[in-house]
MARPATOR-752585 format. One record per residue: residue number from 1; residue in three letters; x, y, z of N, C-alpha, C, CB in turn. Coordinates in nm, 4 decimals, padded with zeros to 6 digits, always signed. Each point is the difference from the previous one (the first is absolute). Glycine has a CB too. Layout:
N
+-----+-----+----------+----------+----------+----------+----------+----------+----------+----------+----------+----------+----------+----------+
|   i |  aa |     n.xx |     n.yy |     n.zz |    ca.xx |    ca.yy |    ca.zz |     c.xx |     c.yy |     c.zz |    cb.xx |    cb.yy |    cb.zz |
+-----+-----+----------+----------+----------+----------+----------+----------+----------+----------+----------+----------+----------+----------+
| NUM | ALA |        X |        Y |        Z |        X |        Y |        Z |        X |        Y |        Z |        X |        Y |        Z |
...
+-----+-----+----------+----------+----------+----------+----------+----------+----------+----------+----------+----------+----------+----------+
This chain:
90
+-----+-----+----------+----------+----------+----------+----------+----------+----------+----------+----------+----------+----------+----------+
|   i |  aa |     n.xx |     n.yy |     n.zz |    ca.xx |    ca.yy |    ca.zz |     c.xx |     c.yy |     c.zz |    cb.xx |    cb.yy |    cb.zz |
+-----+-----+----------+----------+----------+----------+----------+----------+----------+----------+----------+----------+----------+----------+
|   1 | MET | +10.9666 | -09.9258 | +04.0167 | -00.0242 | -00.0073 | -00.1902 | -00.0632 | -00.1564 | -00.0287 | +00.2557 | +00.1707 | -00.0831 |
|   2 | ILE | -00.3799 | -00.1839 | +00.0342 | -00.0428 | -00.1085 | -00.0240 | +00.0039 | +00.0106 | -00.1413 | -00.1212 | -00.0422 | +00.2043 |
|   3 | LYS | +00.1849 | -00.1184 | -00.2196 | +00.0214 | -00.0686 | -00.1045 | -00.0831 | -00.0859 | -00.0546 | +00.1707 | +00.0359 | +00.0687 |
|   4 | ILE | -00.2298 | +00.0076 | -00.2443 | -00.0742 | -00.0262 | -00.0821 | +00.0230 | -00.1023 | -00.1249 | -00.0477 | +00.2078 | +00.0981 |
|   5 | VAL | -00.0040 | -00.2825 | -00.0967 | +00.0353 | -00.0522 | -00.1795 | -00.1223 | +00.0083 | -00.0675 | +00.1792 | -00.1843 | +00.0377 |
|   6 | ALA | -00.1628 | +00.2065 | -00.1727 | -00.1270 | -00.0149 | -00.0655 | +00.0451 | -00.1447 | -00.1027 | -00.0954 | +00.3076 | +00.0102 |
|   7 | VAL | +00.0169 | -00.4134 | -00.0187 | +00.0036 | -00.1110 | -00.0859 | -00.0703 | -00.0442 | -00.0945 | +00.0712 | -00.0321 | +00.1434 |
|   8 | CYS | -00.0259 | +00.0240 | -00.2631 | -00.0552 | -00.0579 | -00.1198 | +00.1253 | -00.1452 | -00.0393 | -00.1363 | +00.2910 | -00.0965 |
|   9 | GLY | +00.0453 | -00.3040 | -00.0473 | +00.0766 | -00.1116 | -00.0493 | +00.1302 | -00.0059 | -00.0530 | -00.1899 | -00.0405 | -00.0283 |
|  10 | ALA | +00.2037 | +00.1391 | -00.0062 | +00.2101 | -00.0118 | -00.0654 | +00.0407 | +00.0984 | +00.1310 | +00.0282 | +00.0175 | -00.3621 |
|  11 | GLY | -00.1125 | +00.1106 | +00.4235 | +00.0895 | +00.0981 | +00.0395 | +00.0204 | +00.0900 | -00.0390 | +00.0625 | -00.1080 | +00.0473 |
|  12 | VAL | -00.1348 | +00.1439 | -00.2208 | +00.0621 | +00.1218 | -00.0793 | -00.1134 | +00.0621 | -00.0266 | +00.2004 | -00.0885 | -00.1070 |
|  13 | GLY | -00.3406 | +00.0268 | +00.1392 | -00.1379 | +00.0738 | -00.0813 | -00.0845 | +00.0793 | +00.0703 | -00.0160 | -00.1767 | -00.1270 |
|  14 | SER | -00.1071 | +00.0915 | +00.2041 | -00.0505 | +00.0595 | +00.0788 | +00.0361 | +00.0150 | +00.1111 | -00.1159 | -00.0385 | -00.1094 |
|  15 | SER | +00.2456 | +00.0142 | +00.1684 | +00.0349 | -00.0322 | +00.1424 | +00.0725 | +00.2035 | -00.0179 | +00.0736 | -00.3957 | +00.0537 |
|  16 | VAL | -00.0065 | +00.3982 | -00.1760 | +00.0474 | +00.1333 | +00.0395 | -00.1333 | +00.0826 | -00.0497 | +00.2898 | -00.0346 | -00.0274 |
|  17 | MET | -00.3791 | +00.0516 | -00.0308 | -00.1006 | +00.0702 | +00.0229 | -00.0393 | +00.0282 | +00.1212 | -00.0424 | -00.0693 | -00.1732 |
|  18 | LEU | +00.0166 | -00.0515 | +00.2451 | -00.0569 | -00.0012 | +00.1462 | +00.0929 | +00.0731 | +00.1133 | -00.1125 | -00.2299 | -00.0680 |
|  19 | ARG | +00.2768 | +00.2169 | +00.0583 | +00.0926 | +00.0573 | +00.0349 | -00.0328 | +00.1618 | +00.0129 | +00.1318 | -00.2031 | -00.0984 |
|  20 | TYR | -00.1366 | +00.2476 | -00.0468 | -00.0243 | +00.1724 | +00.0047 | -00.1122 | +00.0498 | +00.0865 | +00.0736 | +00.0121 | -00.2363 |
|  21 | PHE | -00.2212 | -00.1147 | +00.1955 | -00.1089 | +00.0385 | +00.1014 | +00.0170 | -00.0197 | +00.1248 | -00.1277 | -00.0371 | -00.1434 |
|  22 | ILE | +00.2177 | -00.0424 | +00.2212 | -00.0130 | -00.0328 | +00.1123 | +00.1021 | +00.1196 | +00.0477 | -00.0774 | -00.2732 | -00.0201 |
|  23 | GLN | +00.1979 | +00.3177 | -00.0357 | +00.0820 | +00.0856 | +00.0159 | -00.1118 | +00.1639 | +00.0183 | +00.2247 | -00.1848 | -00.1533 |
|  24 | ASN | -00.3236 | +00.1803 | +00.0698 | -00.0383 | +00.1460 | +00.0159 | -00.1154 | +00.0029 | +00.1045 | +00.0674 | +00.0659 | -00.2496 |
|  25 | ILE | -00.0700 | -00.1795 | +00.2674 | -00.1608 | -00.0259 | +00.1255 | +00.1523 | +00.0436 | +00.1417 | -00.2728 | -00.3262 | -00.1292 |
|  26 | CYS | +00.3239 | +00.2407 | +00.0980 | +00.1431 | +00.0428 | +00.1704 | +00.0258 | +00.1562 | -00.0251 | +00.2030 | -00.2628 | +00.0118 |
|  27 | ASP | -00.1496 | +00.3092 | -00.0914 | +00.0329 | +00.1558 | -00.0393 | -00.1236 | +00.1044 | +00.0713 | +00.1206 | -00.0869 | -00.2645 |
|  28 | SER | -00.2360 | +00.0308 | +00.1997 | -00.0964 | +00.0811 | +00.0331 | -00.0472 | +00.0216 | +00.1732 | -00.0597 | -00.0756 | -00.2581 |
|  29 | HIS | +00.1045 | -00.0340 | +00.3457 | -00.0520 | -00.0601 | +00.1042 | +00.1123 | +00.0558 | +00.0716 | -00.1435 | -00.2099 | -00.0735 |
|  30 | ASP | +00.2718 | +00.2295 | +00.0411 | +00.1002 | +00.0318 | +00.0822 | +00.0938 | -00.1390 | +00.0798 | -00.1689 | +00.2339 | +00.0222 |
|  31 | ILE | +00.1511 | -00.3480 | -00.1177 | +00.0212 | -00.1463 | +00.0440 | +00.1685 | +00.0092 | -00.0322 | -00.2727 | -00.1446 | -00.0702 |
|  32 | ASP | +00.3392 | +00.0854 | +00.1287 | +00.1041 | -00.0311 | -00.0232 | +00.0094 | -00.1147 | -00.0389 | +00.0531 | +00.1367 | +00.1146 |
|  33 | ALA | +00.0000 | -00.1878 | -00.2178 | -00.0383 | -00.1336 | -00.0587 | +00.1319 | +00.0022 | -00.1186 | -00.3181 | -00.0077 | +00.0471 |
|  34 | MET | +00.3770 | -00.1441 | -00.0476 | +00.0928 | -00.0602 | -00.1027 | -00.1147 | -00.1027 | -00.0957 | +00.2572 | +00.0037 | +00.1850 |
|  35 | VAL | -00.2904 | +00.0344 | -00.2970 | -00.0975 | -00.0523 | -00.1121 | +00.0963 | -00.0976 | -00.0902 | -00.1674 | +00.2349 | -00.0097 |
|  36 | GLU | +00.1625 | -00.3371 | -00.0106 | +00.0924 | -00.1176 | -00.0988 | -00.0983 | -00.0607 | -00.0696 | +00.1912 | -00.0673 | +00.1512 |
|  37 | THR | -00.1511 | +00.0328 | -00.2412 | -00.1058 | -00.1052 | -00.0938 | +00.0921 | -00.1084 | +00.0182 | -00.1316 | +00.1463 | -00.2048 |
|  38 | SER | +00.0868 | -00.3105 | +00.1539 | +00.0511 | -00.1037 | +00.0110 | -00.1291 | -00.0835 | -00.1213 | +00.1494 | +00.0418 | +00.2961 |
|  39 | ASP | -00.0842 | -00.1779 | -00.3310 | -00.0643 | -00.0722 | -00.0505 | -00.0735 | -00.1411 | +00.1126 | +00.1656 | +00.1126 | -00.2243 |
|  40 | ILE | -00.2406 | -00.1403 | +00.1775 | -00.1050 | -00.1213 | +00.0785 | +00.1143 | -00.0911 | +00.0335 | -00.2537 | -00.0012 | -00.1434 |
|  41 | GLY | +00.3408 | -00.0516 | +00.0333 | +00.0951 | -00.1147 | +00.0695 | +00.1234 | +00.0574 | +00.0766 | -00.0617 | -00.1610 | -00.1929 |
|  42 | SER | +00.0644 | +00.2579 | +00.1856 | +00.1106 | +00.0170 | +00.0989 | +00.0388 | +00.0772 | +00.1306 | +00.0346 | -00.0474 | -00.1910 |
|  43 | VAL | -00.2132 | +00.1026 | +00.2291 | -00.0202 | +00.0798 | +00.1176 | +00.0134 | -00.0371 | +00.1074 | -00.1076 | +00.0806 | -00.0969 |
|  44 | ASN | +00.1845 | -00.0453 | +00.1871 | -00.0423 | -00.0216 | +00.1440 | -00.0533 | +00.0439 | +00.1057 | +00.1082 | -00.0611 | -00.0635 |
|  45 | PRO | -00.2418 | +00.0688 | +00.0618 | -00.1363 | +00.0656 | +00.0973 | +00.0913 | +00.0609 | +00.1001 | -00.2218 | -00.1879 | -00.0156 |
|  46 | GLU | +00.2809 | +00.0687 | +00.1232 | +00.0415 | +00.0243 | +00.1369 | +00.1104 | +00.1583 | -00.0434 | -00.0140 | -00.3288 | +00.1218 |
|  47 | ALA | +00.0898 | +00.3368 | -00.2278 | +00.0595 | +00.1295 | -00.0078 | -00.0358 | +00.0922 | +00.0019 | +00.0834 | -00.0696 | -00.0663 |
|  48 | TYR | -00.2638 | +00.1027 | +00.0727 | -00.0452 | +00.1222 | -00.0078 | -00.1195 | -00.0011 | +00.1038 | +00.0847 | +00.0383 | -00.2498 |
|  49 | ASP | -00.1255 | +00.0689 | +00.2695 | -00.1680 | +00.0575 | +00.1135 | -00.0910 | -00.0450 | -00.1274 | +00.0578 | +00.2868 | +00.1862 |
|  50 | VAL | -00.0348 | -00.2280 | -00.2712 | -00.1441 | +00.0245 | -00.0932 | +00.0487 | -00.0790 | -00.1192 | -00.0970 | +00.2622 | +00.0713 |
|  51 | LEU | +00.0361 | -00.3485 | -00.1250 | -00.0077 | -00.0990 | -00.1473 | -00.1262 | +00.0542 | -00.0924 | +00.0901 | -00.2438 | +00.1340 |
|  52 | ILE | -00.0624 | +00.3092 | -00.2406 | -00.1377 | +00.0482 | -00.0791 | -00.0135 | -00.0680 | -00.1120 | +00.0053 | +00.2158 | +00.0694 |
|  53 | THR | -00.1215 | -00.3153 | -00.1317 | +00.0299 | -00.0456 | -00.0979 | -00.1585 | -00.0557 | -00.0450 | +00.2809 | -00.0384 | +00.0656 |
|  54 | THR | -00.3018 | -00.0082 | -00.1685 | -00.0890 | -00.0502 | -00.0362 | -00.0805 | -00.1334 | +00.0428 | +00.1142 | +00.1377 | -00.1320 |
|  55 | SER | -00.2577 | -00.1758 | +00.1416 | -00.0252 | -00.0901 | +00.0847 | +00.0545 | -00.1208 | -00.0291 | -00.1732 | +00.1122 | +00.0466 |
|  56 | ASP | +00.1851 | -00.1634 | -00.1981 | +00.0575 | -00.1002 | -00.0420 | +00.1127 | -00.0243 | +00.0645 | -00.0975 | +00.0297 | -00.1808 |
|  57 | PHE | +00.2108 | +00.0685 | +00.1901 | +00.1217 | -00.0458 | +00.0541 | +00.0014 | -00.0096 | +00.1358 | +00.1002 | +00.0846 | -00.1722 |
|  58 | ALA | -00.2082 | +00.0064 | +00.2212 | +00.0391 | -00.0320 | +00.1490 | -00.0643 | -00.1181 | +00.0122 | +00.0209 | +00.2224 | +00.1048 |
|  59 | ASP | -00.0757 | -00.2884 | -00.1467 | -00.0573 | -00.1490 | +00.0260 | +00.1608 | -00.0834 | +00.0054 | -00.2883 | +00.0177 | -00.1609 |
|  60 | LEU | +00.3887 | -00.0030 | +00.1046 | +00.0969 | -00.0284 | -00.0255 | +00.1188 | -00.0540 | +00.0992 | -00.1035 | +00.1408 | -00.1563 |
|  61 | LEU | +00.0185 | -00.0077 | +00.2794 | +00.1284 | +00.0650 | +00.0810 | -00.0335 | -00.0827 | +00.1342 | +00.0345 | +00.2805 | -00.1115 |
|  62 | ARG | +00.0556 | -00.3015 | +00.1561 | -00.0323 | -00.0608 | +00.1408 | +00.0118 | +00.0684 | +00.1179 | +00.0615 | -00.1717 | -00.0930 |
|  63 | ASP | -00.1744 | +00.2521 | +00.1722 | -00.0344 | +00.0711 | +00.0747 | +00.0966 | -00.0322 | +00.1327 | -00.2374 | +00.0213 | -00.1284 |
|  64 | THR | +00.3431 | +00.0739 | +00.1948 | +00.0407 | -00.0939 | +00.1129 | -00.0270 | +00.0939 | +00.1428 | +00.2046 | -00.1462 | -00.1634 |
|  65 | GLY | -00.2889 | +00.2483 | +00.1207 | -00.0714 | +00.1255 | +00.0935 | +00.1172 | +00.1099 | +00.0056 | -00.1653 | -00.1643 | +00.1760 |
|  66 | LYS | +00.2914 | +00.1358 | -00.2385 | +00.1078 | +00.1339 | +00.0183 | -00.0654 | +00.0968 | -00.0707 | +00.2275 | -00.1105 | +00.0073 |
|  67 | CYS | -00.2541 | +00.0826 | -00.1464 | +00.0025 | +00.1213 | -00.1039 | -00.1590 | -00.0358 | -00.0660 | +00.3147 | +00.0269 | -00.0692 |
|  68 | LYS | -00.3740 | +00.1068 | +00.1164 | -00.1542 | +00.0461 | -00.0404 | -00.0196 | -00.0130 | -00.1249 | -00.0208 | +00.1538 | +00.1525 |
|  69 | ILE | -00.0410 | -00.2395 | -00.2170 | -00.0308 | -00.0139 | -00.1733 | -00.1496 | +00.0343 | -00.0097 | +00.1777 | -00.2101 | -00.0654 |
|  70 | ILE | -00.1511 | +00.3107 | -00.0560 | -00.1090 | +00.1080 | -00.0422 | -00.0002 | -00.0657 | -00.1574 | +00.0536 | +00.2625 | +00.1768 |
|  71 | ARG | -00.2027 | -00.3326 | -00.1802 | -00.0467 | -00.0560 | -00.1138 | -00.0702 | +00.0750 | -00.0983 | -00.0002 | -00.1672 | +00.1302 |
|  72 | LEU | +00.0223 | +00.1918 | -00.2188 | -00.0874 | +00.1074 | -00.1198 | -00.0200 | -00.0895 | -00.1382 | +00.1302 | +00.2553 | +00.0869 |
|  73 | ASP | -00.2722 | -00.2181 | -00.0842 | -00.0657 | -00.0667 | -00.1264 | +00.0085 | +00.0838 | -00.0859 | -00.1456 | -00.1278 | +00.0893 |
|  74 | ASN | +00.1352 | +00.2696 | -00.0704 | -00.0183 | +00.1076 | -00.0980 | +00.1570 | +00.0911 | -00.0023 | -00.3029 | +00.0107 | +00.0561 |
|  75 | LEU | +00.4146 | +00.0143 | -00.1084 | +00.1450 | +00.0402 | +00.0153 | -00.0611 | +00.1454 | -00.0358 | +00.1978 | -00.2259 | -00.0733 |
|  76 | MET | -00.3315 | +00.2878 | +00.0176 | -00.0068 | +00.1508 | -00.0010 | -00.0629 | +00.0614 | +00.0928 | +00.0111 | -00.0130 | -00.1965 |
|  77 | ASP | -00.0771 | -00.0596 | +00.2976 | -00.0659 | +00.0375 | +00.1085 | +00.1164 | +00.0621 | +00.1279 | -00.2053 | -00.1971 | -00.0862 |
|  78 | LYS | +00.2187 | +00.2846 | +00.0364 | +00.1061 | +00.0682 | +00.0853 | -00.0838 | +00.0700 | +00.1439 | +00.1670 | +00.0614 | -00.2498 |
|  79 | GLY | -00.3253 | -00.0398 | +00.2471 | -00.0245 | +00.0179 | +00.1569 | +00.0341 | -00.1292 | +00.0409 | -00.1890 | +00.1722 | +00.0112 |
|  80 | TYR | +00.0882 | -00.2917 | -00.0606 | +00.0524 | -00.1257 | +00.1101 | +00.1419 | -00.0069 | +00.0464 | -00.1592 | -00.1377 | -00.1109 |
|  81 | LEU | +00.2718 | +00.1253 | +00.0175 | +00.1508 | -00.0046 | +00.0233 | +00.0070 | +00.1127 | +00.1171 | +00.0932 | -00.0743 | -00.2665 |
|  82 | GLU | -00.1483 | +00.2088 | +00.2433 | +00.0185 | +00.0612 | +00.1179 | -00.0192 | -00.0391 | +00.1565 | -00.0426 | +00.1251 | -00.1769 |
|  83 | ASN | -00.0888 | -00.1406 | +00.1682 | -00.0791 | -00.0381 | +00.0888 | +00.0408 | -00.1640 | +00.0619 | -00.1788 | +00.1814 | -00.1295 |
|  84 | GLU | +00.2122 | -00.2591 | +00.0935 | +00.0959 | -00.1196 | +00.0066 | +00.1244 | +00.0486 | +00.0397 | -00.1076 | -00.1255 | -00.1711 |
|  85 | LEU | +00.2080 | +00.1996 | +00.1238 | +00.1080 | +00.0091 | +00.0343 | +00.0169 | +00.1110 | +00.1614 | +00.0489 | -00.0679 | -00.2981 |
|  86 | LEU | -00.1499 | +00.1497 | +00.2989 | +00.0321 | +00.0791 | +00.1422 | -00.0906 | -00.0813 | +00.0841 | +00.0517 | +00.2611 | -00.0753 |
|  87 | LYS | -00.1195 | -00.3604 | +00.0537 | -00.0671 | -00.1150 | +00.1233 | +00.1164 | -00.0743 | +00.0102 | -00.2639 | -00.0384 | -00.0527 |
|  88 | ALA | +00.3578 | -00.0120 | -00.0284 | +00.0868 | -00.0975 | +00.0103 | +00.1332 | +00.0752 | +00.0924 | -00.0989 | -00.1327 | -00.2503 |
|  89 | MET | +00.1136 | +00.2316 | +00.2312 | +00.1082 | +00.0910 | +00.0905 | -00.0403 | +00.0375 | +00.1342 | +00.0722 | +00.0998 | -00.2003 |
|  90 | GLU | -00.2151 | -00.1392 | +00.2458 | -00.0824 | +00.0814 | +00.1451 | +00.1169 | -00.1010 | +00.0961 | -00.3579 | +00.0570 | -00.0586 |
+-----+-----+----------+----------+----------+----------+----------+----------+----------+----------+----------+----------+----------+----------+
């Protein structure tokens, strides 16, 4: 099972929307994933395989190499999200 987290400022707005999009993508590709949400202040990237957030928040995270960070500039671009998510799982 792959562990994915969607991150936003408070962990209850755009990250919840992203979680829905991510879960739909995983379901449509038969990917066994646990998808969670978090706020930028309390997320621990090392606890996940993939972290998805906006470019602004991604700049605040320390890249340790364990977690693949996907940067989004347009939260509504589901095609880009799907492509990047599938690449991260290769």
